[in-house]
N, C-alpha and C positions, 0 to 999 in steps of 0.2 A: 247598893248590891245593881246588878245588871238584871234585866228582863229578857230569858228565854223563851222558846218554843220547845214544850216536849210534846214527842207524839208515840201512841200507842199501835200495835199490831194491830187494835181490834177497832183502828180507826178515832180512838179518843183522840184529842189534844186541848193542851192547857199551854196559856202562857203565863209565867209568873218569874217574881222576882226570886233570882237564887243566884248563890255564890259561884265562882268561876269553876272552882272543882267540883261541883253536883253536876255529875254527867247524866243521871237516872234519877227517876221519879216511880214510886207506885200508881200505877192507875186506880182511881175509884170504880172503875166498870169494870174489868176483869182482872184486879189485883196481879197482874203481871209489872214486868215495867217499862216504863215511858222513857224512850233515848231522846237525849237531846239534840236537836237539830242546828245544822251549823247555822251561821247568820248571813245574811246575803251580803259581800263584803261590795261586790261592782252594781253598779245602778244599770239602766237600762240601755243598750248599746247604743240605740238610735236619739236624733238630737229630737224632745217633743218641743213643742209649740210653747213658747213662752210667751206670758204676756206682761208686758212693763205695766204695772199699775199707776204709777204715775203720769204719764203719757197716754194708756190703753193704747198700745199700739202690740202685734204680736210678732213675734221673732222670725225673721225672714231669711233667705238662704246667705245672703252678702253679711249678715249680721256685723261679724268678723270686720270685715272691711270698711263696714261703716265706723265704726268705734276706733279702727284705727285711723280713720279721717278725723272723726273728732278730736282722738288724743292730739293729733298733729296739729290741730286748727286753736287748743288751748294751748299747747306748748308755744305755739309762734305768738299767741293776742296775749296770752298772761304770762306766761315763765319768761320768755325773750325778754320783755321790757321788765321784769322784775331784775333778772341779772343784770342787765343794761344798765339801771337805774343805782343797781346798789354800791358800784363805785370799788368792785373785787374783781374786774376783769379788766388787764389793758385794752388800748384800742386795736392793738395788733391781733389780740385774742378774739377780740370782738370781729373786726374784719374778717379773719382766719375762718370763724364761725357762720361766717354769712347774716350775723346778727343788724349789724349798721352799716351803713352807706354813708358818701358826703355828695353833697349838691356843689354845684358850682362856684357858691358864696362859701364852701366850706362848714356847711352847718351839716350836724350829727342826724340822720334821721334812725329809725329801728324800723328794721323790718317786722311788720305784724302779720304777715302771711306766710307759709310754707315756700320754698322756692319753687315747686311746681304750680303754684297759682299765678306766680308774680308775672 
């Protein structure tokens, strides 16, 4: 059963486990009906300070850009070499996607950095 908060006109309020269809309760103080409050479905509209417990750093304004840069670094440093070494992709596909390049001796090399960092 879910937990609901019930309030009375006298100011009394109680949080209680109740069935979903139970909309009212009897108030113990004034013996009138207590009405069930609507749950708060949306959280705070402003970003709060978030602290990463692992590295003990706080959330900053450009956090989304930092996360995007990290995911790009992971993709090029970990996922691209896995895909190249898997043997599932043709040389043409890997060149087209920008995953590999060939030197003067026709040796294939894997890019491990995003295009904007090369």
